[in-house]
MDAnalysis code that builds the backbone (N, CA, C; Angstrom):
import MDAnalysis as mda
import numpy as np

u = mda.Universe.empty(738, n_residues=246, atom_resindex=np.repeat(np.arange(246), 3), trajectory=True)
u.add_TopologyAttr("name", ["N", "CA", "C"] * 246)
u.add_TopologyAttr("resid", np.arange(1, 247))
u.add_TopologyAttr("resname", ["MET", "PRO", "LEU", "TYR", "ARG", "ASP", "GLN", "GLY", "ILE", "VAL", "LEU", "ARG", "THR", "GLN", "LYS", "LEU", "GLY", "GLU", "ALA", "ASP", "ARG", "ILE", "ILE", "THR", "LEU", "PHE", "THR", "LYS", "GLU", "HIS", "GLY", "ARG", "ILE", "LYS", "ALA", "VAL", "ALA", "LYS", "GLY", "VAL", "ARG", "ARG", "THR", "LYS", "SER", "ARG", "PHE", "GLY", "ALA", "ARG", "LEU", "GLU", "PRO", "ALA", "SER", "TYR", "VAL", "ASP", "LEU", "GLN", "LEU", "TYR", "THR", "GLY", "ARG", "THR", "PHE", "ASP", "THR", "ILE", "THR", "GLN", "VAL", "VAL", "SER", "ILE", "GLU", "ASN", "TYR", "GLY", "ASP", "VAL", "LEU", "SER", "SER", "ASP", "TYR", "GLN", "SER", "TRP", "THR", "ILE", "ALA", "SER", "ALA", "ILE", "LEU", "GLU", "ALA", "ALA", "GLU", "ARG", "PHE", "THR", "GLN", "ALA", "GLU", "HIS", "GLU", "PRO", "SER", "LEU", "GLN", "GLN", "TYR", "LEU", "LEU", "VAL", "THR", "GLY", "SER", "LEU", "LYS", "VAL", "LEU", "ALA", "GLU", "ARG", "LYS", "TYR", "ASP", "ALA", "SER", "LEU", "ILE", "LEU", "ASP", "ALA", "TYR", "LEU", "LEU", "ARG", "SER", "LEU", "ALA", "VAL", "ALA", "GLY", "TYR", "ALA", "PRO", "SER", "LEU", "THR", "LEU", "CYS", "SER", "ARG", "CYS", "ASP", "ALA", "PRO", "GLY", "PRO", "HIS", "LYS", "PHE", "PHE", "SER", "LEU", "GLN", "GLY", "GLY", "GLY", "SER", "VAL", "CYS", "VAL", "GLY", "CYS", "LYS", "PRO", "SER", "ALA", "CYS", "ALA", "THR", "PRO", "THR", "VAL", "ALA", "THR", "LEU", "GLU", "LEU", "MET", "ALA", "ASP", "LEU", "LEU", "THR", "GLY", "ASN", "TRP", "GLU", "GLY", "ALA", "SER", "LYS", "SER", "GLU", "GLY", "LYS", "ASN", "ARG", "ASN", "GLU", "ALA", "SER", "GLY", "LEU", "ILE", "ALA", "ALA", "TYR", "LEU", "GLN", "TRP", "HIS", "LEU", "GLU", "ARG", "GLY", "LEU", "ARG", "SER", "LEU", "PRO", "LEU", "VAL", "GLU", "ARG", "ILE", "SER", "ARG", "GLY"])
u.atoms.positions = np.array([
    [46.806, -35.744, -34.596],
    [46.125, -36.450, -35.662],
    [47.013, -37.631, -36.160],
    [46.393, -38.753, -36.558],
    [47.172, -39.936, -36.923],
    [48.010, -39.744, -38.226],
    [49.237, -40.182, -38.149],
    [50.136, -40.132, -39.264],
    [50.101, -41.462, -40.014],
    [50.365, -41.410, -41.309],
    [50.519, -42.639, -42.066],
    [51.429, -42.412, -43.220],
    [52.065, -43.497, -43.705],
    [52.961, -43.420, -44.870],
    [52.389, -44.244, -46.010],
    [52.750, -43.871, -47.233],
    [52.307, -44.626, -48.401],
    [53.148, -44.182, -49.591],
    [53.075, -44.950, -50.646],
    [53.698, -44.578, -51.905],
    [52.576, -44.276, -52.930],
    [52.861, -43.364, -53.855],
    [51.808, -43.032, -54.799],
    [52.319, -42.240, -55.990],
    [51.429, -42.123, -56.956],
    [51.649, -41.321, -58.166],
    [50.818, -40.035, -58.085],
    [51.435, -38.917, -58.346],
    [50.676, -37.654, -58.395],
    [49.854, -37.625, -59.686],
    [48.538, -37.521, -59.534],
    [47.661, -37.476, -60.706],
    [47.468, -36.077, -61.211],
    [47.252, -35.116, -60.308],
    [47.079, -33.707, -60.708],
    [47.238, -32.803, -59.506],
    [47.349, -31.521, -59.752],
    [47.506, -30.546, -58.696],
    [46.560, -29.391, -58.947],
    [46.152, -28.724, -57.848],
    [45.303, -27.545, -57.899],
    [45.804, -26.487, -56.940],
    [45.736, -25.243, -57.325],
    [46.171, -24.171, -56.450],
    [45.195, -24.008, -55.292],
    [45.745, -23.706, -54.129],
    [44.937, -23.447, -52.933],
    [45.548, -22.262, -52.191],
    [44.790, -21.182, -52.115],
    [45.279, -19.991, -51.471],
    [46.462, -19.411, -52.198],
    [47.352, -18.758, -51.487],
    [48.500, -18.065, -52.126],
    [49.695, -18.946, -52.291],
    [49.878, -19.960, -51.477],
    [51.123, -20.737, -51.525],
    [50.941, -22.255, -51.475],
    [49.716, -22.729, -51.249],
    [49.476, -24.152, -51.091],
    [48.960, -24.784, -52.380],
    [48.932, -26.124, -52.370],
    [48.321, -26.849, -53.475],
    [47.543, -28.052, -52.932],
    [46.459, -28.411, -53.597],
    [45.775, -29.681, -53.341],
    [46.355, -30.702, -54.327],
    [46.886, -31.797, -53.810],
    [47.519, -32.823, -54.611],
    [46.618, -34.049, -54.628],
    [46.211, -34.451, -55.838],
    [45.477, -35.679, -56.021],
    [46.467, -36.799, -56.273],
    [46.442, -37.829, -55.415],
    [47.401, -38.914, -55.485],
    [46.661, -40.242, -55.659],
    [47.282, -41.167, -56.349],
    [46.814, -42.551, -56.403],
    [47.845, -43.363, -55.641],
    [47.459, -43.801, -54.432],
    [48.391, -44.465, -53.548],
    [48.209, -45.978, -53.525],
    [49.226, -46.643, -53.117],
    [49.248, -48.097, -53.134],
    [48.269, -48.706, -52.137],
    [48.242, -48.186, -50.899],
    [47.465, -48.786, -49.844],
    [46.174, -48.025, -49.492],
    [46.083, -46.783, -49.905],
    [44.902, -45.970, -49.546],
    [44.085, -45.497, -50.721],
    [44.437, -46.005, -51.917],
    [43.689, -45.622, -53.108],
    [43.891, -44.157, -53.483],
    [42.875, -43.563, -54.064],
    [42.972, -42.179, -54.486],
    [42.647, -41.272, -53.318],
    [43.542, -40.288, -53.084],
    [43.333, -39.345, -51.966],
    [43.647, -37.952, -52.468],
    [43.084, -36.945, -51.742],
    [43.453, -35.558, -51.959],
    [44.083, -35.055, -50.686],
    [45.232, -34.427, -50.868],
    [45.991, -33.937, -49.696],
    [46.508, -32.510, -49.956],
    [46.652, -31.778, -48.902],
    [47.177, -30.409, -49.037],
    [48.688, -30.466, -48.843],
    [49.385, -29.783, -49.720],
    [50.835, -29.590, -49.601],
    [51.050, -28.095, -49.301],
    [51.384, -27.804, -48.093],
    [51.442, -26.392, -47.655],
    [52.769, -25.743, -48.104],
    [52.648, -24.553, -48.665],
    [53.810, -23.769, -49.054],
    [54.592, -24.257, -50.262],
    [54.024, -25.184, -51.030],
    [54.811, -25.778, -52.145],
    [54.992, -24.794, -53.330],
    [54.161, -23.746, -53.370],
    [54.328, -22.786, -54.440],
    [55.310, -21.698, -54.130],
    [55.871, -21.720, -52.964],
    [56.917, -20.783, -52.633],
    [58.232, -21.261, -53.220],
    [59.108, -20.322, -53.600],
    [60.367, -20.707, -54.248],
    [61.285, -21.492, -53.325],
    [61.135, -21.328, -52.038],
    [61.975, -22.034, -51.078],
    [61.307, -23.281, -50.525],
    [60.309, -23.776, -51.182],
    [59.609, -24.954, -50.716],
    [60.558, -26.178, -50.684],
    [60.444, -26.996, -49.598],
    [61.280, -28.141, -49.445],
    [60.987, -29.242, -50.474],
    [59.728, -29.394, -50.853],
    [59.377, -30.540, -51.704],
    [58.428, -30.186, -52.845],
    [58.311, -28.940, -53.212],
    [57.397, -28.566, -54.289],
    [57.643, -29.282, -55.606],
    [58.910, -29.386, -56.004],
    [59.231, -30.008, -57.284],
    [58.977, -31.527, -57.302],
    [58.850, -32.099, -56.126],
    [58.604, -33.569, -56.028],
    [57.098, -33.923, -56.161],
    [56.266, -32.881, -56.169],
    [54.840, -33.151, -56.183],
    [54.179, -32.609, -57.470],
    [54.859, -32.889, -58.597],
    [54.276, -32.549, -59.903],
    [53.648, -33.791, -60.509],
    [52.664, -33.597, -61.464],
    [52.024, -34.714, -62.061],
    [53.006, -35.761, -62.631],
    [52.684, -37.040, -62.431],
    [53.480, -38.185, -62.865],
    [54.683, -38.456, -61.995],
    [54.813, -37.740, -60.851],
    [55.885, -38.060, -59.921],
    [55.506, -39.254, -59.061],
    [56.462, -40.170, -58.881],
    [56.242, -41.365, -58.085],
    [56.984, -41.127, -56.765],
    [56.218, -41.089, -55.646],
    [56.780, -40.609, -54.382],
    [56.445, -41.515, -53.205],
    [57.294, -41.397, -52.204],
    [57.003, -42.005, -50.931],
    [56.692, -40.812, -49.976],
    [55.570, -40.833, -49.255],
    [55.213, -39.666, -48.504],
    [54.582, -40.009, -47.162],
    [54.635, -39.055, -46.282],
    [54.018, -39.152, -44.968],
    [52.911, -38.095, -44.889],
    [51.767, -38.496, -44.376],
    [50.637, -37.594, -44.284],
    [49.962, -37.734, -42.885],
    [49.221, -36.708, -42.504],
    [48.376, -36.878, -41.342],
    [46.953, -36.575, -41.766],
    [46.061, -37.302, -41.119],
    [44.645, -37.285, -41.478],
    [43.957, -35.995, -41.019],
    [43.263, -35.350, -41.930],
    [42.516, -34.149, -41.593],
    [41.006, -34.326, -41.789],
    [40.223, -33.351, -41.457],
    [38.799, -33.477, -41.562],
    [38.301, -33.456, -43.032],
    [38.879, -32.528, -43.815],
    [38.479, -32.451, -45.239],
    [39.575, -33.032, -46.122],
    [40.790, -32.555, -45.993],
    [41.938, -33.113, -46.738],
    [42.999, -33.541, -45.749],
    [43.729, -34.595, -46.137],
    [44.925, -34.951, -45.390],
    [46.009, -33.928, -45.730],
    [47.055, -33.907, -44.904],
    [48.138, -32.945, -45.103],
    [49.469, -33.692, -45.272],
    [50.193, -33.345, -46.328],
    [51.473, -33.965, -46.614],
    [52.548, -33.276, -45.737],
    [53.313, -34.121, -45.016],
    [54.350, -33.601, -44.136],
    [55.728, -33.950, -44.630],
    [55.902, -35.044, -45.302],
    [57.222, -35.441, -45.878],
    [57.006, -36.059, -47.252],
    [57.987, -35.824, -48.120],
    [57.945, -36.399, -49.478],
    [59.368, -36.819, -49.860],
    [59.494, -38.057, -50.343],
    [60.745, -38.521, -50.880],
    [60.489, -39.000, -52.319],
    [61.233, -38.476, -53.249],
    [61.010, -38.866, -54.657],
    [61.584, -40.264, -54.923],
    [60.745, -41.120, -55.555],
    [61.184, -42.430, -55.978],
    [61.606, -42.370, -57.443],
    [60.757, -41.788, -58.273],
    [61.049, -41.642, -59.700],
    [60.248, -40.477, -60.213],
    [60.931, -39.529, -60.840],
    [60.220, -38.340, -61.415],
    [59.907, -38.601, -62.892],
    [58.874, -39.420, -63.115],
    [58.492, -39.719, -64.492],
    [58.104, -38.470, -65.288],
    [57.494, -37.533, -64.604],
    [57.087, -36.326, -65.284],
    [58.234, -35.543, -65.887],
    [59.368, -35.496, -65.175],
    [60.549, -34.794, -65.662],
    [61.055, -35.427, -66.948],
    [61.011, -36.765, -67.002],
    [61.516, -37.494, -68.184],
    [60.542, -37.362, -69.334],
    [59.254, -37.514, -69.077],
    [58.240, -37.596, -70.100],
    [57.894, -36.207, -70.712],
    [58.011, -35.137, -69.918],
    [57.588, -33.804, -70.374],
    [58.463, -33.266, -71.504],
    [59.593, -33.848, -71.762],
    [60.473, -33.379, -72.807],
    [60.019, -33.836, -74.188],
    [59.052, -34.754, -74.249],
    [58.558, -35.268, -75.516],
    [57.052, -35.109, -75.544],
    [56.515, -34.443, -76.551],
    [55.099, -34.103, -76.582],
    [54.240, -35.361, -76.580],
    [54.536, -36.352, -77.405],
    [53.728, -37.534, -77.477],
    [53.710, -38.267, -76.146],
    [54.901, -38.433, -75.564],
    [54.995, -39.174, -74.269],
    [54.226, -38.440, -73.177],
    [54.310, -37.096, -73.166],
    [53.648, -36.327, -72.100],
    [52.114, -36.374, -72.247],
    [51.626, -36.206, -73.479],
    [50.182, -36.272, -73.655],
    [49.618, -37.674, -73.315],
    [50.404, -38.703, -73.643],
    [49.969, -40.049, -73.277],
    [50.010, -40.267, -71.763],
    [51.043, -39.763, -71.123],
    [51.104, -39.810, -69.635],
    [49.901, -39.085, -69.037],
    [49.581, -37.931, -69.605],
    [48.429, -37.155, -69.080],
    [47.122, -37.929, -69.237],
    [46.960, -38.633, -70.359],
    [45.772, -39.442, -70.598],
    [45.724, -40.617, -69.551],
    [46.848, -41.215, -69.251],
    [46.906, -42.293, -68.276],
    [46.536, -41.793, -66.905],
    [47.079, -40.626, -66.523],
    [46.768, -40.042, -65.213],
    [45.315, -39.698, -65.074],
    [44.732, -39.087, -66.125],
    [43.330, -38.744, -66.091],
    [42.450, -39.983, -66.001],
    [42.800, -41.026, -66.803],
    [42.019, -42.292, -66.760],
    [42.116, -42.952, -65.388],
    [43.267, -42.896, -64.762],
    [43.452, -43.510, -63.454],
    [42.513, -42.837, -62.409],
    [42.363, -41.524, -62.513],
    [41.455, -40.812, -61.607],
    [40.000, -41.179, -61.885],
    [39.648, -41.350, -63.150],
    [38.302, -41.717, -63.511],
    [37.946, -43.125, -63.100],
    [38.949, -44.028, -63.137],
    [38.716, -45.412, -62.766],
    [38.706, -45.633, -61.259],
    [39.055, -44.603, -60.468],
    [39.047, -44.711, -59.030],
    [38.178, -43.638, -58.474],
    [36.890, -43.743, -58.645],
    [35.948, -42.705, -58.260],
    [35.805, -42.531, -56.746],
    [35.937, -43.642, -56.019],
    [35.788, -43.547, -54.532],
    [37.131, -43.290, -53.899],
    [37.220, -42.247, -53.080],
    [38.444, -41.925, -52.395],
    [38.704, -42.919, -51.251],
    [39.989, -43.106, -50.927],
    [40.437, -43.966, -49.815],
    [39.969, -45.412, -50.022],
    [39.802, -45.829, -51.258],
    [39.395, -47.211, -51.549],
    [40.568, -47.862, -52.328],
    [41.370, -48.740, -51.678],
    [42.543, -49.337, -52.354],
    [42.140, -50.056, -53.607],
    [42.972, -49.985, -54.624],
    [42.782, -50.701, -55.873],
    [44.152, -51.053, -56.394],
    [44.705, -52.156, -55.837],
    [46.091, -52.496, -56.126],
    [46.330, -52.796, -57.623],
    [45.407, -53.484, -58.270],
    [45.587, -53.784, -59.687],
    [45.665, -52.531, -60.528],
    [44.785, -51.565, -60.279],
    [44.809, -50.315, -61.006],
    [46.098, -49.550, -60.705],
    [46.519, -49.568, -59.439],
    [47.767, -48.863, -59.048],
    [48.979, -49.437, -59.767],
    [49.057, -50.811, -59.838],
    [50.195, -51.409, -60.519],
    [50.136, -51.130, -62.019],
    [48.939, -51.023, -62.572],
    [48.814, -50.691, -63.994],
    [49.367, -49.292, -64.278],
    [49.044, -48.336, -63.418],
    [49.478, -46.949, -63.609],
    [50.992, -46.858, -63.468],
    [51.532, -47.382, -62.379],
    [52.950, -47.276, -62.158],
    [53.735, -48.050, -63.234],
    [53.251, -49.219, -63.615],
    [53.932, -50.001, -64.659],
    [53.890, -49.321, -66.014],
    [52.770, -48.711, -66.343],
    [52.637, -48.026, -67.629],
    [53.544, -46.807, -67.726],
    [53.612, -46.010, -66.674],
    [54.486, -44.847, -66.666],
    [55.959, -45.256, -66.732],
    [56.298, -46.351, -66.085],
    [57.660, -46.853, -66.120],
    [58.085, -47.254, -67.510],
    [57.310, -48.046, -68.204],
    [57.713, -48.495, -69.574],
    [57.625, -47.357, -70.559],
    [56.719, -46.379, -70.261],
    [56.631, -45.214, -71.150],
    [57.904, -44.378, -70.990],
    [58.394, -44.182, -69.767],
    [59.591, -43.421, -69.554],
    [60.825, -44.128, -70.088],
    [60.818, -45.438, -70.067],
    [61.937, -46.237, -70.579],
    [61.908, -46.334, -72.109],
    [60.806, -45.907, -72.722],
    [60.600, -45.999, -74.184],
    [60.819, -47.411, -74.661],
    [60.327, -48.339, -73.887],
    [60.509, -49.747, -74.154],
    [59.688, -50.235, -75.360],
    [58.481, -49.686, -75.448],
    [57.534, -50.020, -76.520],
    [56.990, -48.763, -77.161],
    [56.325, -48.893, -78.267],
    [55.675, -47.739, -78.897],
    [54.702, -47.059, -77.900],
    [54.823, -45.779, -77.743],
    [54.041, -45.023, -76.746],
    [52.557, -45.209, -76.932],
    [52.062, -45.151, -78.159],
    [50.664, -45.271, -78.436],
    [50.131, -46.644, -78.054],
    [50.967, -47.682, -78.231],
    [50.559, -49.027, -77.824],
    [50.483, -49.130, -76.316],
    [51.385, -48.454, -75.597],
    [51.348, -48.487, -74.138],
    [50.063, -47.869, -73.622],
    [49.612, -46.751, -74.195],
    [48.377, -46.137, -73.811],
    [47.188, -47.065, -74.033],
    [47.117, -47.653, -75.231],
    [45.992, -48.521, -75.527],
    [45.976, -49.794, -74.661],
    [47.135, -50.332, -74.336],
    [47.248, -51.449, -73.460],
    [46.761, -51.070, -72.063],
    [47.189, -49.891, -71.597],
    [46.734, -49.441, -70.257],
    [45.220, -49.293, -70.217],
    [44.626, -48.657, -71.234],
    [43.195, -48.423, -71.228],
    [42.436, -49.738, -71.261],
    [42.866, -50.687, -72.124],
    [42.172, -51.974, -72.169],
    [42.255, -52.753, -70.861],
    [43.429, -52.728, -70.219],
    [43.590, -53.491, -68.974],
    [42.841, -52.810, -67.850],
    [42.797, -51.494, -67.823],
    [42.032, -50.788, -66.815],
    [40.525, -51.092, -66.949],
    [40.076, -51.136, -68.179],
    [38.682, -51.525, -68.424],
    [38.420, -52.936, -67.919],
    [39.395, -53.831, -68.146],
    [39.249, -55.178, -67.691],
    [39.189, -55.288, -66.157],
    [40.092, -54.556, -65.473],
    [40.091, -54.548, -64.016],
    [38.764, -53.992, -63.475],
    [38.170, -53.038, -64.175],
    [36.878, -52.442, -63.786],
    [35.693, -53.332, -64.120],
    [35.957, -54.421, -64.825],
    [34.878, -55.365, -65.203],
    [34.285, -55.126, -66.551],
    [34.981, -54.356, -67.406],
    [34.447, -54.037, -68.737],
    [35.310, -54.574, -69.851],
    [36.016, -55.649, -69.654],
    [36.891, -56.180, -70.709],
    [36.086, -56.530, -71.948],
    [36.488, -56.007, -73.124],
    [35.753, -56.314, -74.336],
    [36.034, -57.773, -74.776],
    [34.989, -58.407, -75.286],
    [35.200, -59.757, -75.884],
    [35.868, -59.556, -77.248],
    [36.937, -60.309, -77.531],
    [37.668, -60.093, -78.778],
    [37.731, -61.377, -79.641],
    [37.403, -62.496, -79.081],
    [37.453, -63.767, -79.839],
    [36.084, -64.464, -79.872],
    [35.342, -64.465, -78.763],
    [34.029, -65.058, -78.728],
    [32.968, -63.982, -78.880],
    [31.781, -64.381, -79.281],
    [30.633, -63.466, -79.292],
    [30.301, -63.127, -77.852],
    [30.193, -61.840, -77.575],
    [29.965, -61.403, -76.167],
    [28.553, -61.770, -75.693],
    [27.689, -62.164, -76.613],
    [26.304, -62.477, -76.173],
    [26.017, -63.984, -76.167],
    [26.518, -64.736, -77.116],
    [26.222, -66.172, -77.162],
    [27.416, -67.054, -77.073],
    [28.611, -66.472, -76.992],
    [29.858, -67.214, -76.835],
    [30.253, -68.020, -78.080],
    [29.673, -67.698, -79.197],
    [30.044, -68.401, -80.453],
    [31.492, -68.059, -80.771],
    [32.294, -69.073, -81.105],
    [33.724, -68.807, -81.415],
    [33.905, -67.909, -82.625],
    [34.906, -67.042, -82.556],
    [35.183, -66.100, -83.649],
    [36.459, -66.458, -84.375],
    [37.079, -65.490, -85.023],
    [36.786, -64.043, -84.938],
    [35.506, -63.654, -85.657],
    [34.859, -62.609, -85.151],
    [33.639, -62.130, -85.715],
    [33.831, -60.789, -86.410],
    [32.984, -60.517, -87.335],
    [33.096, -59.297, -88.168],
    [32.687, -58.054, -87.460],
    [31.773, -58.169, -86.473],
    [31.161, -56.995, -85.900],
    [31.668, -56.743, -84.478],
    [31.710, -55.442, -84.104],
    [32.158, -55.035, -82.746],
    [31.134, -54.044, -82.235],
    [30.539, -54.353, -81.091],
    [29.506, -53.518, -80.530],
    [29.942, -52.887, -79.221],
    [29.878, -51.560, -79.118],
    [30.231, -50.900, -77.869],
    [29.307, -51.305, -76.719],
    [28.002, -51.180, -76.967],
    [27.022, -51.521, -75.931],
    [26.886, -53.019, -75.701],
    [27.315, -53.795, -76.729],
    [27.188, -55.243, -76.645],
    [28.351, -55.920, -75.952],
    [29.422, -55.162, -75.621],
    [30.526, -55.753, -74.919],
    [31.663, -56.257, -75.773],
    [31.743, -55.818, -77.063],
    [32.825, -56.273, -77.906],
    [32.348, -57.012, -79.133],
    [33.085, -58.041, -79.489],
    [32.763, -58.824, -80.706],
    [31.409, -59.484, -80.574],
    [30.675, -59.445, -81.668],
    [29.367, -60.097, -81.722],
    [29.213, -60.798, -83.068],
    [28.501, -61.943, -83.041],
    [28.260, -62.657, -84.281],
    [27.129, -62.038, -85.085],
    [26.900, -62.549, -86.264],
    [25.852, -62.003, -87.142],
    [24.490, -62.104, -86.499],
    [24.248, -63.192, -85.814],
    [22.934, -63.411, -85.210],
    [22.652, -62.504, -84.004],
    [23.689, -62.036, -83.345],
    [23.521, -61.259, -82.122],
    [23.780, -59.794, -82.293],
    [24.260, -59.375, -83.452],
    [24.673, -57.978, -83.573],
    [23.508, -57.014, -83.502],
    [23.668, -55.898, -82.758],
    [22.636, -54.866, -82.749],
    [22.721, -54.010, -84.026],
    [21.884, -52.970, -84.059],
    [21.810, -52.182, -85.335],
    [23.109, -51.410, -85.622],
    [23.770, -50.896, -84.612],
    [24.974, -50.062, -84.838],
    [26.211, -50.827, -84.369],
    [27.060, -51.175, -85.327],
    [28.264, -51.902, -84.985],
    [29.439, -51.434, -85.861],
    [30.644, -51.544, -85.312],
    [31.837, -51.325, -86.109],
    [32.241, -52.641, -86.776],
    [33.048, -52.561, -87.797],
    [33.491, -53.781, -88.507],
    [35.014, -53.787, -88.608],
    [35.716, -54.021, -87.510],
    [37.168, -54.002, -87.516],
    [37.708, -55.251, -88.243],
    [38.944, -55.138, -88.722],
    [39.594, -56.273, -89.345],
    [40.047, -57.287, -88.274],
    [40.262, -58.519, -88.712],
    [40.738, -59.573, -87.809],
    [42.068, -59.141, -87.185],
    [42.956, -58.497, -87.974],
    [44.257, -58.060, -87.491],
    [44.105, -57.093, -86.358],
    [43.114, -56.176, -86.414],
    [42.888, -55.190, -85.404],
    [42.448, -55.867, -84.091],
    [41.529, -56.850, -84.191],
    [41.085, -57.564, -83.003],
    [42.235, -58.336, -82.381],
    [43.107, -58.917, -83.219],
    [44.262, -59.621, -82.712],
    [45.217, -58.687, -81.952],
    [45.396, -57.503, -82.502],
    [46.214, -56.503, -81.835],
    [45.658, -56.159, -80.461],
    [44.355, -55.900, -80.412],
    [43.713, -55.578, -79.136],
    [43.838, -56.727, -78.151],
    [43.742, -57.964, -78.606],
    [43.918, -59.093, -77.754],
    [45.359, -59.183, -77.232],
    [46.308, -58.873, -78.082],
    [47.713, -58.846, -77.655],
    [47.982, -57.819, -76.605],
    [47.399, -56.611, -76.767],
    [47.551, -55.536, -75.780],
    [46.901, -55.911, -74.456],
    [45.774, -56.561, -74.525],
    [45.057, -56.925, -73.321],
    [45.782, -58.013, -72.508],
    [46.414, -58.900, -73.233],
    [47.123, -60.046, -72.564],
    [48.609, -59.788, -72.322],
    [49.124, -58.699, -72.858],
    [50.549, -58.390, -72.621],
    [51.478, -59.068, -73.615],
    [50.959, -59.450, -74.764],
    [51.809, -60.042, -75.814],
    [52.445, -58.901, -76.620],
    [53.526, -58.347, -76.083],
    [54.141, -57.224, -76.729],
    [54.893, -57.578, -78.009],
    [55.348, -58.806, -78.099],
    [56.011, -59.237, -79.311],
    [55.020, -59.182, -80.506],
    [53.810, -59.736, -80.261],
    [52.816, -59.685, -81.307],
    [52.324, -58.287, -81.610],
    [52.115, -57.480, -80.545],
    [51.623, -56.113, -80.725],
    [52.638, -55.246, -81.502],
    [53.876, -55.460, -81.233],
    [54.924, -54.659, -81.871],
    [55.052, -54.921, -83.367],
    [54.523, -56.082, -83.783],
    [54.581, -56.425, -85.222],
    [53.348, -55.916, -86.002],
    [52.435, -55.307, -85.324],
    [51.215, -54.832, -85.964],
    [51.480, -53.673, -86.923],
    [50.611, -53.486, -87.844],
    [50.745, -52.399, -88.856],
    [50.031, -51.132, -88.368],
    [50.475, -49.985, -88.924],
    [49.948, -48.716, -88.503],
    [48.461, -48.605, -88.661],
    [47.893, -49.123, -89.763],
    [46.469, -49.023, -90.005],
    [45.680, -49.749, -88.938],
    [46.190, -50.910, -88.482],
    [45.496, -51.643, -87.406],
    [45.644, -50.993, -86.067],
    [46.782, -50.337, -85.831],
    [46.975, -49.604, -84.590],
    [46.000, -48.427, -84.490],
    [45.821, -47.729, -85.641],
    [44.873, -46.589, -85.668],
    [43.444, -47.058, -85.458],
    [43.090, -48.162, -86.070],
    [41.693, -48.660, -85.925],
    [41.482, -49.133, -84.499],
    [42.483, -49.787, -83.915],
    [42.363, -50.259, -82.541],
    [42.232, -49.061, -81.594],
    [42.999, -48.042, -81.774],
    [42.936, -46.848, -80.933],
    [41.558, -46.206, -80.970],
    [40.984, -46.129, -82.169],
    [39.623, -45.587, -82.283],
    [38.588, -46.400, -81.546],
    [38.675, -47.726, -81.707],
    [37.744, -48.602, -81.014],
    [37.849, -48.528, -79.539],
    [39.105, -48.518, -79.050],
    [39.335, -48.465, -77.593],
    [38.837, -47.169, -77.010],
    [39.072, -46.040, -77.706],
    [38.602, -44.722, -77.215],
    [37.082, -44.696, -77.144],
    [36.426, -45.237, -78.190],
    [34.963, -45.231, -78.227],
    [34.406, -46.171, -77.143],
    [35.034, -47.309, -76.927],
    [34.593, -48.279, -75.942],
    [34.764, -47.694, -74.505],
    [35.882, -47.006, -74.332],
    [36.147, -46.320, -73.081],
    [35.105, -45.251, -72.775],
    [34.810, -44.427, -73.752],
    [33.813, -43.373, -73.594],
    [32.443, -43.941, -73.271],
    [32.111, -45.057, -73.890],
    [30.783, -45.694, -73.667],
    [30.641, -46.097, -72.188],
    [31.697, -46.684, -71.644],
    [31.624, -47.213, -70.291],
    [31.897, -46.148, -69.205],
    [32.682, -45.153, -69.506],
    [32.878, -44.018, -68.569],
    [31.826, -42.929, -68.688],
    [31.022, -43.063, -69.729],
    [29.914, -42.121, -70.016],
    [30.351, -40.771, -70.541],
    [31.648, -40.561, -70.609],
    [32.197, -39.379, -71.289],
    [33.658, -39.663, -71.565],
    [34.193, -39.014, -72.602],
    [35.586, -39.274, -72.950],
    [36.574, -38.571, -72.068],
    [37.861, -38.930, -72.234],
    [38.911, -38.281, -71.484],
    [39.251, -36.952, -72.185],
    [39.388, -35.868, -71.434],
    [39.698, -34.573, -71.996],
    [41.060, -34.584, -72.688],
    [42.015, -35.332, -72.145],
    [43.378, -35.329, -72.670],
    [43.568, -36.237, -73.897],
    [42.600, -37.123, -74.156],
    [42.789, -38.107, -75.224],
    [42.881, -37.455, -76.646],
    [42.052, -36.450, -76.931],
    [42.187, -35.813, -78.270],
    [43.540, -35.110, -78.513],
    [44.240, -34.855, -77.450],
    [45.566, -34.178, -77.605],
    [46.687, -35.149, -77.881],
    [46.424, -36.450, -77.724],
    [47.472, -37.443, -77.896],
    [47.901, -37.496, -79.346],
    [49.209, -37.496, -79.499],
    [49.813, -37.590, -80.850],
    [49.946, -39.080, -81.193],
    [49.123, -39.523, -82.148],
    [49.130, -40.954, -82.502],
    [50.122, -41.166, -83.676],
    [51.370, -41.220, -83.348],
    [52.443, -41.471, -84.361],
    [53.245, -42.681, -83.891],
    [53.315, -43.669, -84.739],
    [54.081, -44.868, -84.436],
    [55.556, -44.602, -84.599],
    [56.327, -44.959, -83.585],
    [57.779, -44.739, -83.623],
    [58.549, -46.038, -83.448],
    [57.962, -47.132, -83.726],
    [58.691, -48.372, -83.603],
    [57.779, -49.522, -83.672],
])
């Protein structure tokens, strides 16, 4: 059977039989794949500890009929080991991993932009470079943008009238003017929309200066907008500890 190599992030694991696991990976060149890691639940497994969620690995696999099989694993960075020591960081990492799987519904379909978003987000989260909650919201907004669902934050999403606008519509695609607003809309502050725009464009200097009340409002809007477009929320998102630490 043909062998191939790739790099990837472990998204989740499932038990298989008495000693094996099914590993869901988001890889650089092959997209999301499911592969069997044989014997990894045994205490003498050669690479069991390298295939935990949030592990960044280089691996060799061979193609199978139902699942590919992992034959070699080299650890590049064990983000999970670093992040699991802090509850907020780990729950945020879990939300990122779950979202990555949801944004890549088709297996073996490369998505380099999404892959770079996942690896980059876990890296800055592990480095504690920015506030963890901001990293999550930035990841979610950018993933939505890559998927074609970027919310409008300055112009009216329906008529392109310049803003900022008072109303924000989930089904309407973001900011809407008075003339275009549907019946149900949120009314975020201008500062909240500016924060969301900073997170979407990578303006970390501006985002880091935001106030807690605007961060909380932005997080709520982003979660609702994500749920609208994914048609259901992330299971791990309610567990995230939304505490600003910087």
